[in-house]
A tleap script that builds the chain and sets N, CA, C and O, in Angstrom:
source leaprc.protein.ff14SB
mol = sequence {
  NMET GLN ILE ASN PRO TRP GLN LYS SER SER
  TYR CYS ALA ALA GLY GLU ALA CYS LEU ASN
  VAL SER SER ASP GLY SER ALA VAL HIE LEU
  THR GLU SER GLY ASP PRO ASP ARG VAL THR
  LEU ARG THR THR PRO GLU GLY PHE ASP GLY
  LEU LEU ASP ALA ILE LYS ASN GLY GLY GLU
  SER PRO HIE ILE SER VAL SER HIE THR PRO
  ASP GLY LEU VAL ARG LEU THR ALA PRO ASP
  ALA ASP ARG PRO VAL VAL THR THR LEU SER
  LYS TRP ASP ALA PHE VAL LEU GLY VAL ARG
  ALA GLY GLU PHE ASP HIE PHE ARG ARG ALA
  CALA
}
set mol.1.N position { 3.913 176.202 127.054 }
set mol.1.CA position { 4.459 177.425 127.591 }
set mol.1.C position { 3.342 178.451 127.686 }
set mol.1.O position { 2.765 178.828 126.666 }
set mol.2.N position { 3.032 178.902 128.870 }
set mol.2.CA position { 2.013 179.913 129.126 }
set mol.2.C position { 2.678 181.278 129.192 }
set mol.2.O position { 3.471 181.542 130.096 }
set mol.3.N position { 2.358 182.148 128.233 }
set mol.3.CA position { 2.886 183.509 128.257 }
set mol.3.C position { 1.875 184.382 128.979 }
set mol.3.O position { 0.688 184.366 128.651 }
set mol.4.N position { 2.339 185.139 129.955 }
set mol.4.CA position { 1.486 186.041 130.710 }
set mol.4.C position { 1.032 187.196 129.829 }
set mol.4.O position { 1.551 187.363 128.725 }
set mol.5.N position { 0.075 187.997 130.289 }
set mol.5.CA position { -0.413 189.112 129.469 }
set mol.5.C position { 0.718 190.039 129.021 }
set mol.5.O position { 1.696 190.260 129.735 }
set mol.6.N position { 0.544 190.568 127.818 }
set mol.6.CA position { 1.528 191.482 127.252 }
set mol.6.C position { 1.359 192.859 127.874 }
set mol.6.O position { 0.246 193.274 128.195 }
set mol.7.N position { 2.477 193.566 128.043 }
set mol.7.CA position { 2.473 194.922 128.583 }
set mol.7.C position { 3.168 195.845 127.604 }
set mol.7.O position { 4.226 195.513 127.070 }
set mol.8.N position { 2.573 197.005 127.367 }
set mol.8.CA position { 3.208 198.028 126.544 }
set mol.8.C position { 3.483 199.243 127.413 }
set mol.8.O position { 2.968 199.343 128.527 }
set mol.9.N position { 4.280 200.154 126.915 }
set mol.9.CA position { 4.585 201.387 127.622 }
set mol.9.C position { 3.352 202.278 127.691 }
set mol.9.O position { 2.574 202.341 126.738 }
set mol.10.N position { 3.174 202.954 128.794 }
set mol.10.CA position { 2.071 203.909 128.906 }
set mol.10.C position { 2.292 205.113 127.995 }
set mol.10.O position { 1.369 205.897 127.771 }
set mol.11.N position { 3.499 205.266 127.473 }
set mol.11.CA position { 3.814 206.372 126.569 }
set mol.11.C position { 3.432 206.057 125.124 }
set mol.11.O position { 3.549 206.923 124.257 }
set mol.12.N position { 2.991 204.866 124.860 }
set mol.12.CA position { 2.625 204.455 123.512 }
set mol.12.C position { 1.266 205.037 123.156 }
set mol.12.O position { 0.267 204.759 123.818 }
set mol.13.N position { 1.238 205.840 122.113 }
set mol.13.CA position { -0.009 206.489 121.704 }
set mol.13.C position { -0.690 205.747 120.570 }
set mol.13.O position { -1.728 206.194 120.082 }
set mol.14.N position { -0.142 204.645 120.148 }
set mol.14.CA position { -0.638 203.958 118.956 }
set mol.14.C position { -1.532 202.772 119.292 }
set mol.14.O position { -1.477 201.752 118.605 }
set mol.15.N position { -2.342 202.879 120.317 }
set mol.15.CA position { -3.198 201.757 120.688 }
set mol.15.C position { -2.371 200.560 121.105 }
set mol.15.O position { -1.411 200.693 121.864 }
set mol.16.N position { -2.735 199.410 120.620 }
set mol.16.CA position { -2.008 198.190 120.952 }
set mol.16.C position { -0.767 197.985 120.089 }
set mol.16.O position { 0.071 197.141 120.407 }
set mol.17.N position { -0.638 198.737 119.011 }
set mol.17.CA position { 0.483 198.546 118.087 }
set mol.17.C position { 1.732 199.224 118.641 }
set mol.17.O position { 2.066 200.345 118.256 }
set mol.18.N position { 2.404 198.543 119.533 }
set mol.18.CA position { 3.630 199.042 120.160 }
set mol.18.C position { 4.507 197.850 120.510 }
set mol.18.O position { 4.115 196.698 120.326 }
set mol.19.N position { 5.695 198.141 121.015 }
set mol.19.CA position { 6.508 197.066 121.570 }
set mol.19.C position { 5.823 196.569 122.836 }
set mol.19.O position { 5.428 197.361 123.692 }
set mol.20.N position { 5.686 195.273 122.944 }
set mol.20.CA position { 5.046 194.652 124.094 }
set mol.20.C position { 6.011 193.664 124.730 }
set mol.20.O position { 6.824 193.042 124.045 }
set mol.21.N position { 5.911 193.526 126.051 }
set mol.21.CA position { 6.788 192.647 126.819 }
set mol.21.C position { 5.920 191.706 127.648 }
set mol.21.O position { 4.868 192.099 128.152 }
set mol.22.N position { 6.368 190.471 127.783 }
set mol.22.CA position { 5.704 189.491 128.635 }
set mol.22.C position { 6.750 188.501 129.141 }
set mol.22.O position { 7.918 188.559 128.755 }
set mol.23.N position { 6.317 187.602 130.002 }
set mol.23.CA position { 7.212 186.540 130.472 }
set mol.23.C position { 6.425 185.242 130.566 }
set mol.23.O position { 5.194 185.247 130.598 }
set mol.24.N position { 7.148 184.136 130.609 }
set mol.24.CA position { 6.498 182.826 130.718 }
set mol.24.C position { 7.007 182.027 131.909 }
set mol.24.O position { 6.765 180.824 132.001 }
set mol.25.N position { 7.707 182.686 132.814 }
set mol.25.CA position { 8.248 181.994 133.972 }
set mol.25.C position { 9.714 181.648 133.835 }
set mol.25.O position { 10.397 181.442 134.839 }
set mol.26.N position { 10.216 181.580 132.603 }
set mol.26.CA position { 11.637 181.276 132.409 }
set mol.26.C position { 12.307 182.214 131.414 }
set mol.26.O position { 13.534 182.231 131.314 }
set mol.27.N position { 11.525 182.992 130.681 }
set mol.27.CA position { 12.084 183.892 129.670 }
set mol.27.C position { 11.228 185.143 129.564 }
set mol.27.O position { 10.072 185.170 129.987 }
set mol.28.N position { 11.829 186.177 128.986 }
set mol.28.CA position { 11.120 187.423 128.696 }
set mol.28.C position { 10.938 187.490 127.187 }
set mol.28.O position { 11.849 187.151 126.432 }
set mol.29.N position { 9.766 187.924 126.751 }
set mol.29.CA position { 9.425 187.984 125.335 }
set mol.29.C position { 9.149 189.428 124.940 }
set mol.29.O position { 8.509 190.168 125.686 }
set mol.30.N position { 9.635 189.832 123.758 }
set mol.30.CA position { 9.343 191.147 123.193 }
set mol.30.C position { 8.741 190.944 121.815 }
set mol.30.O position { 9.196 190.091 121.052 }
set mol.31.N position { 7.719 191.727 121.496 }
set mol.31.CA position { 7.122 191.667 120.169 }
set mol.31.C position { 6.602 193.038 119.784 }
set mol.31.O position { 6.317 193.866 120.649 }
set mol.32.N position { 6.482 193.275 118.507 }
set mol.32.CA position { 5.827 194.470 117.974 }
set mol.32.C position { 4.416 194.028 117.629 }
set mol.32.O position { 4.214 193.277 116.675 }
set mol.33.N position { 3.448 194.485 118.393 }
set mol.33.CA position { 2.087 193.972 118.218 }
set mol.33.C position { 1.471 194.372 116.885 }
set mol.33.O position { 0.489 193.764 116.459 }
set mol.34.N position { 2.023 195.379 116.220 }
set mol.34.CA position { 1.529 195.759 114.906 }
set mol.34.C position { 2.093 194.912 113.782 }
set mol.34.O position { 1.696 195.073 112.628 }
set mol.35.N position { 3.010 194.017 114.099 }
set mol.35.CA position { 3.628 193.145 113.095 }
set mol.35.C position { 2.674 192.004 112.769 }
set mol.35.O position { 2.346 191.209 113.650 }
set mol.36.N position { 2.221 191.906 111.522 }
set mol.36.CA position { 1.288 190.827 111.185 }
set mol.36.C position { 1.880 189.428 111.380 }
set mol.36.O position { 1.136 188.469 111.585 }
set mol.37.N position { 3.204 189.303 111.318 }
set mol.37.CA position { 3.851 188.005 111.534 }
set mol.37.C position { 4.069 187.699 113.014 }
set mol.37.O position { 4.406 186.569 113.367 }
set mol.38.N position { 3.880 188.696 113.883 }
set mol.38.CA position { 4.062 188.552 115.330 }
set mol.38.C position { 5.406 187.916 115.688 }
set mol.38.O position { 5.478 187.007 116.515 }
set mol.39.N position { 6.464 188.410 115.051 }
set mol.39.CA position { 7.806 187.948 115.399 }
set mol.39.C position { 8.029 188.251 116.879 }
set mol.39.O position { 7.746 189.355 117.343 }
set mol.40.N position { 8.534 187.272 117.611 }
set mol.40.CA position { 8.764 187.430 119.042 }
set mol.40.C position { 10.215 187.118 119.360 }
set mol.40.O position { 10.741 186.074 118.976 }
set mol.41.N position { 10.846 188.033 120.063 }
set mol.41.CA position { 12.215 187.834 120.526 }
set mol.41.C position { 12.125 187.256 121.933 }
set mol.41.O position { 11.475 187.828 122.809 }
set mol.42.N position { 12.770 186.139 122.137 }
set mol.42.CA position { 12.788 185.476 123.449 }
set mol.42.C position { 14.190 185.624 124.014 }
set mol.42.O position { 15.174 185.331 123.336 }
set mol.43.N position { 14.280 186.081 125.259 }
set mol.43.CA position { 15.578 186.257 125.896 }
set mol.43.C position { 15.491 185.825 127.356 }
set mol.43.O position { 14.405 185.631 127.902 }
set mol.44.N position { 16.636 185.683 127.961 }
set mol.44.CA position { 16.686 185.359 129.386 }
set mol.44.C position { 16.348 186.612 130.192 }
set mol.44.O position { 16.430 187.726 129.673 }
set mol.45.N position { 15.972 186.435 131.446 }
set mol.45.CA position { 15.777 187.608 132.289 }
set mol.45.C position { 17.045 188.467 132.361 }
set mol.45.O position { 16.962 189.694 132.400 }
set mol.46.N position { 18.211 187.823 132.380 }
set mol.46.CA position { 19.476 188.575 132.402 }
set mol.46.C position { 19.669 189.352 131.106 }
set mol.46.O position { 20.178 190.473 131.119 }
set mol.47.N position { 19.264 188.759 129.993 }
set mol.47.CA position { 19.349 189.453 128.714 }
set mol.47.C position { 18.462 190.682 128.679 }
set mol.47.O position { 18.867 191.732 128.181 }
set mol.48.N position { 17.252 190.556 129.207 }
set mol.48.CA position { 16.344 191.698 129.259 }
set mol.48.C position { 16.871 192.742 130.230 }
set mol.48.O position { 16.769 193.943 129.977 }
set mol.49.N position { 17.434 192.282 131.340 }
set mol.49.CA position { 18.061 193.165 132.317 }
set mol.49.C position { 19.140 194.017 131.647 }
set mol.49.O position { 19.229 195.221 131.885 }
set mol.50.N position { 19.955 193.380 130.811 }
set mol.50.CA position { 21.006 194.101 130.100 }
set mol.50.C position { 20.452 195.148 129.155 }
set mol.50.O position { 21.030 196.226 129.013 }
set mol.51.N position { 19.329 194.839 128.504 }
set mol.51.CA position { 18.694 195.814 127.618 }
set mol.51.C position { 18.192 197.010 128.419 }
set mol.51.O position { 18.405 198.156 128.022 }
set mol.52.N position { 17.530 196.751 129.540 }
set mol.52.CA position { 17.035 197.852 130.364 }
set mol.52.C position { 18.179 198.712 130.879 }
set mol.52.O position { 18.084 199.939 130.866 }
set mol.53.N position { 19.262 198.080 131.334 }
set mol.53.CA position { 20.427 198.838 131.804 }
set mol.53.C position { 21.009 199.699 130.693 }
set mol.53.O position { 21.366 200.854 130.924 }
set mol.54.N position { 21.109 199.145 129.492 }
set mol.54.CA position { 21.661 199.902 128.366 }
set mol.54.C position { 20.783 201.105 128.046 }
set mol.54.O position { 21.293 202.191 127.767 }
set mol.55.N position { 19.479 200.922 128.082 }
set mol.55.CA position { 18.567 202.033 127.800 }
set mol.55.C position { 18.645 203.085 128.898 }
set mol.55.O position { 18.682 204.281 128.608 }
set mol.56.N position { 18.671 202.655 130.148 }
set mol.56.CA position { 18.672 203.604 131.263 }
set mol.56.C position { 20.001 204.334 131.426 }
set mol.56.O position { 20.026 205.508 131.794 }
set mol.57.N position { 21.103 203.641 131.153 }
set mol.57.CA position { 22.425 204.202 131.433 }
set mol.57.C position { 23.209 204.598 130.197 }
set mol.57.O position { 24.311 205.133 130.309 }
set mol.58.N position { 22.663 204.345 129.032 }
set mol.58.CA position { 23.408 204.592 127.801 }
set mol.58.C position { 24.327 203.411 127.537 }
set mol.58.O position { 24.672 202.669 128.457 }
set mol.59.N position { 24.710 203.241 126.324 }
set mol.59.CA position { 25.578 202.123 125.977 }
set mol.59.C position { 24.828 201.047 125.232 }
set mol.59.O position { 23.696 201.243 124.788 }
set mol.60.N position { 25.478 199.905 125.102 }
set mol.60.CA position { 24.910 198.801 124.339 }
set mol.60.C position { 24.571 197.635 125.252 }
set mol.60.O position { 25.243 197.385 126.252 }
set mol.61.N position { 23.524 196.939 124.886 }
set mol.61.CA position { 23.131 195.735 125.610 }
set mol.61.C position { 24.046 194.592 125.201 }
set mol.61.O position { 24.313 194.423 124.011 }
set mol.62.N position { 24.537 193.800 126.155 }
set mol.62.CA position { 25.395 192.666 125.791 }
set mol.62.C position { 24.625 191.494 125.186 }
set mol.62.O position { 25.237 190.586 124.625 }
set mol.63.N position { 23.301 191.496 125.289 }
set mol.63.CA position { 22.519 190.343 124.850 }
set mol.63.C position { 21.563 190.636 123.697 }
set mol.63.O position { 21.286 189.755 122.884 }
set mol.64.N position { 21.063 191.852 123.621 }
set mol.64.CA position { 20.090 192.224 122.595 }
set mol.64.C position { 20.651 193.404 121.816 }
set mol.64.O position { 20.949 194.454 122.385 }
set mol.65.N position { 20.790 193.218 120.518 }
set mol.65.CA position { 21.308 194.271 119.650 }
set mol.65.C position { 20.159 195.172 119.214 }
set mol.65.O position { 19.107 194.690 118.793 }
set mol.66.N position { 20.364 196.476 119.317 }
set mol.66.CA position { 19.381 197.458 118.865 }
set mol.66.C position { 20.034 198.274 117.763 }
set mol.66.O position { 21.059 198.918 117.982 }
set mol.67.N position { 19.436 198.245 116.575 }
set mol.67.CA position { 20.001 199.010 115.457 }
set mol.67.C position { 18.916 199.850 114.805 }
set mol.67.O position { 17.754 199.453 114.719 }
set mol.68.N position { 19.333 201.023 114.348 }
set mol.68.CA position { 18.434 201.958 113.676 }
set mol.68.C position { 18.742 201.925 112.185 }
set mol.68.O position { 19.906 201.960 111.785 }
set mol.69.N position { 17.697 201.858 111.365 }
set mol.69.CA position { 17.879 201.810 109.917 }
set mol.69.C position { 17.673 203.204 109.328 }
set mol.69.O position { 17.025 204.045 109.951 }
set mol.70.N position { 18.215 203.461 108.132 }
set mol.70.CA position { 18.054 204.775 107.506 }
set mol.70.C position { 16.591 205.150 107.242 }
set mol.70.O position { 16.258 206.332 107.159 }
set mol.71.N position { 15.731 204.157 107.111 }
set mol.71.CA position { 14.326 204.451 106.824 }
set mol.71.C position { 13.474 204.619 108.087 }
set mol.71.O position { 12.245 204.606 108.007 }
set mol.72.N position { 14.114 204.776 109.249 }
set mol.72.CA position { 13.394 205.093 110.475 }
set mol.72.C position { 12.858 203.915 111.259 }
set mol.72.O position { 11.985 204.083 112.111 }
set mol.73.N position { 13.365 202.731 110.986 }
set mol.73.CA position { 12.943 201.558 111.745 }
set mol.73.C position { 13.989 201.201 112.793 }
set mol.73.O position { 15.152 201.589 112.685 }
set mol.74.N position { 13.565 200.467 113.796 }
set mol.74.CA position { 14.463 199.988 114.843 }
set mol.74.C position { 14.340 198.472 114.877 }
set mol.74.O position { 13.237 197.926 114.912 }
set mol.75.N position { 15.496 197.793 114.866 }
set mol.75.CA position { 15.534 196.327 114.868 }
set mol.75.C position { 16.156 195.843 116.169 }
set mol.75.O position { 17.219 196.308 116.578 }
set mol.76.N position { 15.473 194.901 116.810 }
set mol.76.CA position { 15.983 194.259 118.021 }
set mol.76.C position { 16.295 192.818 117.673 }
set mol.76.O position { 15.445 192.092 117.157 }
set mol.77.N position { 17.530 192.409 117.962 }
set mol.77.CA position { 17.985 191.076 117.596 }
set mol.77.C position { 18.701 190.434 118.775 }
set mol.77.O position { 19.477 191.087 119.473 }
set mol.78.N position { 18.437 189.166 118.989 }
set mol.78.CA position { 19.152 188.374 119.992 }
set mol.78.C position { 20.031 187.380 119.254 }
set mol.78.O position { 19.731 187.029 118.113 }
set mol.79.N position { 21.119 186.912 119.880 }
set mol.79.CA position { 22.054 186.011 119.198 }
set mol.79.C position { 21.411 184.769 118.589 }
set mol.79.O position { 21.825 184.330 117.517 }
set mol.80.N position { 20.418 184.200 119.245 }
set mol.80.CA position { 19.818 182.969 118.738 }
set mol.80.C position { 18.478 183.193 118.032 }
set mol.80.O position { 17.758 182.234 117.754 }
set mol.81.N position { 18.144 184.446 117.741 }
set mol.81.CA position { 16.863 184.752 117.098 }
set mol.81.C position { 16.929 184.493 115.597 }
set mol.81.O position { 17.926 184.797 114.941 }
set mol.82.N position { 15.854 183.928 115.072 }
set mol.82.CA position { 15.770 183.705 113.632 }
set mol.82.C position { 15.534 185.009 112.881 }
set mol.82.O position { 16.098 185.231 111.809 }
set mol.83.N position { 14.696 185.870 113.455 }
set mol.83.CA position { 14.340 187.132 112.818 }
set mol.83.C position { 14.313 188.234 113.864 }
set mol.83.O position { 14.043 187.969 115.036 }
set mol.84.N position { 14.590 189.467 113.456 }
set mol.84.CA position { 14.529 190.570 114.410 }
set mol.84.C position { 13.092 191.024 114.648 }
set mol.84.O position { 12.219 190.821 113.804 }
set mol.85.N position { 12.863 191.630 115.787 }
set mol.85.CA position { 11.627 192.360 116.028 }
set mol.85.C position { 11.864 193.751 115.453 }
set mol.85.O position { 12.866 194.394 115.765 }
set mol.86.N position { 10.947 194.210 114.618 }
set mol.86.CA position { 11.103 195.497 113.943 }
set mol.86.C position { 9.971 196.419 114.374 }
set mol.86.O position { 8.804 196.029 114.381 }
set mol.87.N position { 10.330 197.646 114.732 }
set mol.87.CA position { 9.344 198.638 115.138 }
set mol.87.C position { 9.716 199.989 114.541 }
set mol.87.O position { 10.773 200.129 113.927 }
set mol.88.N position { 8.863 200.969 114.717 }
set mol.88.CA position { 9.159 202.312 114.223 }
set mol.88.C position { 9.923 203.087 115.289 }
set mol.88.O position { 9.939 202.705 116.459 }
set mol.89.N position { 10.546 204.165 114.874 }
set mol.89.CA position { 11.297 204.993 115.812 }
set mol.89.C position { 10.368 205.577 116.879 }
set mol.89.O position { 10.747 205.636 118.049 }
set mol.90.N position { 9.176 206.003 116.508 }
set mol.90.CA position { 8.266 206.587 117.501 }
set mol.90.C position { 7.824 205.545 118.534 }
set mol.90.O position { 7.687 205.868 119.714 }
set mol.91.N position { 7.603 204.321 118.107 }
set mol.91.CA position { 7.225 203.267 119.056 }
set mol.91.C position { 8.407 202.877 119.937 }
set mol.91.O position { 8.231 202.588 121.120 }
set mol.92.N position { 9.609 202.867 119.365 }
set mol.92.CA position { 10.813 202.607 120.154 }
set mol.92.C position { 10.984 203.695 121.206 }
set mol.92.O position { 11.276 203.405 122.366 }
set mol.93.N position { 10.802 204.956 120.795 }
set mol.93.CA position { 10.933 206.063 121.742 }
set mol.93.C position { 9.930 205.935 122.889 }
set mol.93.O position { 10.265 206.232 124.036 }
set mol.94.N position { 8.704 205.496 122.595 }
set mol.94.CA position { 7.698 205.287 123.643 }
set mol.94.C position { 8.146 204.174 124.593 }
set mol.94.O position { 7.973 204.285 125.807 }
set mol.95.N position { 8.720 203.103 124.041 }
set mol.95.CA position { 9.238 202.010 124.865 }
set mol.95.C position { 10.367 202.513 125.764 }
set mol.95.O position { 10.403 202.195 126.953 }
set mol.96.N position { 11.283 203.293 125.202 }
set mol.96.CA position { 12.410 203.836 125.968 }
set mol.96.C position { 11.905 204.702 127.120 }
set mol.96.O position { 12.412 204.599 128.237 }
set mol.97.N position { 10.917 205.549 126.861 }
set mol.97.CA position { 10.355 206.372 127.937 }
set mol.97.C position { 9.760 205.493 129.039 }
set mol.97.O position { 9.920 205.786 130.223 }
set mol.98.N position { 9.079 204.426 128.652 }
set mol.98.CA position { 8.528 203.498 129.633 }
set mol.98.C position { 9.612 202.806 130.441 }
set mol.98.O position { 9.479 202.637 131.653 }
set mol.99.N position { 10.688 202.404 129.770 }
set mol.99.CA position { 11.819 201.778 130.468 }
set mol.99.C position { 12.406 202.754 131.475 }
set mol.99.O position { 12.643 202.395 132.628 }
set mol.100.N position { 12.640 203.981 131.045 }
set mol.100.CA position { 13.239 204.984 131.943 }
set mol.100.C position { 12.329 205.341 133.109 }
set mol.100.O position { 12.804 205.776 134.158 }
set mol.101.N position { 11.013 205.158 132.931 }
set mol.101.CA position { 10.054 205.414 134.011 }
set mol.101.C position { 9.888 204.199 134.927 }
set mol.101.O position { 9.146 204.257 135.907 }
set mol.102.N position { 10.578 203.098 134.609 }
set mol.102.CA position { 10.525 201.907 135.451 }
set mol.102.C position { 9.340 200.990 135.183 }
set mol.102.O position { 9.062 200.093 135.979 }
set mol.103.N position { 8.636 201.202 134.071 }
set mol.103.CA position { 7.428 200.427 133.790 }
set mol.103.C position { 7.689 198.939 133.536 }
set mol.103.O position { 6.776 198.123 133.660 }
set mol.104.N position { 8.915 198.585 133.184 }
set mol.104.CA position { 9.221 197.188 132.868 }
set mol.104.C position { 10.181 196.558 133.875 }
set mol.104.O position { 10.664 195.447 133.661 }
set mol.105.N position { 10.455 197.258 134.962 }
set mol.105.CA position { 11.416 196.754 135.950 }
set mol.105.C position { 10.983 195.433 136.581 }
set mol.105.O position { 11.835 194.656 137.011 }
set mol.106.N position { 9.689 195.163 136.645 }
set mol.106.CA position { 9.236 193.910 137.265 }
set mol.106.C position { 9.598 192.686 136.425 }
set mol.106.O position { 9.463 191.557 136.896 }
set mol.107.N position { 10.058 192.893 135.180 }
set mol.107.CA position { 10.531 191.777 134.356 }
set mol.107.C position { 12.014 191.476 134.599 }
set mol.107.O position { 12.526 190.468 134.112 }
set mol.108.N position { 12.694 192.326 135.334 }
set mol.108.CA position { 14.129 192.163 135.556 }
set mol.108.C position { 14.406 190.908 136.380 }
set mol.108.O position { 13.981 190.802 137.530 }
set mol.109.N position { 15.118 189.969 135.784 }
set mol.109.CA position { 15.535 188.731 136.455 }
set mol.109.C position { 14.417 188.074 137.248 }
set mol.109.O position { 14.665 187.374 138.230 }
set mol.110.N position { 13.187 188.305 136.815 }
set mol.110.CA position { 12.052 187.713 137.526 }
set mol.110.C position { 11.048 187.140 136.540 }
set mol.110.O position { 9.838 187.219 136.751 }
set mol.111.N position { 11.564 186.561 135.459 }
set mol.111.CA position { 10.652 186.019 134.448 }
set mol.111.C position { 9.871 184.901 135.069 }
set mol.111.O position { 9.035 184.288 134.405 }
savepdb mol mol.pdb
quit
């Protein structure tokens, strides 16, 4: 499986340590590049599409669960994922700004 180059939001001020998105031709991948374990969430293009729609329009994604913890972390989980991708609130906010600016639209149903 060849994963294409990772892309982060242009709003991310933390260097490479941000939520990153890539595709391999059949799936979309999300990871927190600052995570030493490099946990990667793999989803279908439709699943990623649902996440983008939820972020842009408000509401919940039908495929990827996004939860906020009391200690300021954000967890992204897919139904078949072994472990969640975990990021900070500031990195999540940078990702959300990038989504709303259309920076990840080319991943929509086009993995």
